[in-house]
Each structure stands twice: as C-alpha cells, then as structure tokens.
N, C-alpha and C positions, 0 to 999 in steps of 0.2 A: 871563118866567121865566128865560130864558137870557141876560139882559143882560150878565152877567159874561163871556160869550164874546167880547164886543167885535166882533161881526161887522159888517162895513161894510153900510150900507144898500143893499139891492138889491131889485128888484121880485120876484125869484124866487131861491131857493137850491136847490142840489142836495144830495143826501144826503152826498156825500163832503166838501162844504164844512163841513157841520155836524159830521161825524165828526172832521175835522181840527181844527176849532176846539175841540172837547171835548178832544182829545188835547193840544193846545197849552195848554189851561187845566185840566189834569187835577186839580191840587190844589183849585182852586176848585170844580170839578164834584163832586169827592168830598165837599167840605164841604157843598155844596148837597144831596147825597143824604142825608147824615146820618152818624151814628156807626156804625162797624163795617164799612164798605165797603172792599174792597181791589180794585184793578185787576188783572185777570188777563191779558186779551188783546184784541187788535184783529183783526177778521176771523177769529174762531175757528170752526173747522169742527166741527160737531156732526152726529151721526147719530141720526135719529129714524125709527122704522119702516122701517129699511133704506134711508133716503134721506139724502143729505148736504146740509147747509145751511151757509151762512156767516153767523154772527151778527156784527153790527157791533162791539159792545163786550161783553165778558164781565167781570163782577165777582163777587166772593165776599163774602158777608156773614158776618163772623166770629161775631156774636152769634146770628144765626138759623141758622147753619151750613147755608147754602144758596147756590146760584148765582143771580145776577140777570143775565139776558141782555137786552140792548137791541138791537133791530133797528129802525133808524130808517126811517121812511117819511114822505115829504112829500106824502101824500094824506090825505083825510079818513078818520078812524078809523071803522070799521064793526065793531060787536060780532061780526058773523058771521065776521070774519077771525080772531078770537081762538080759539086751539086750546088744549085742556087738555093741559099737559105734565106734570101731576102724577100720571101713571099709571105711572111707573117705566120707560117705554119709551125715554126720551131718555138719552143718555150723552154726557158731555163728554169 
C-alpha cells in the first residue's frame, strides 16, 4: 500500500523511518488519502482527559470538517487498543 514511499528493503523498520518517508513524499501520501485532506502538523501534541500525547501526523479533512490523526505503530493492531475519541474530550 505504501510503495510510493520508496522505502529501501529492510528486514525491519522503525516508526520514525516511516514518518520521515511520509513527510518526504507528502504530496503522494495526500493523493493516496483522497480528496479534501490537508497536512497540519508532525508530532502534534494533543490533550485528552488531562493527559498529553504526541500524534505522529495530523491532517484536516476540509469536506468532512474534522481532524484525522495518524499515530503509527509497527506492532500488530489489536481492536482493544482503539479508544473512542468522538466524545468531545480531546482538544487539538
């Protein structure tokens, strides 16, 4: 899916390699995301339930009028790690 990033073949990648590759190929990444996305920030600090977090990449979707936050993890996705942030508690 991310072939356009032109990452060199490695046995293992770290999250900062992937983040840097996305920034280096931002125009292609935005086109892959689809229409309406705008890049906002890298390593954006957000506060949620009085705790501070750093989100890897922050985008704004002009058509949906909402933020899209990408926090990259190079581990298996587990649905139990997913938290509902649509409760008004998070602030950018």
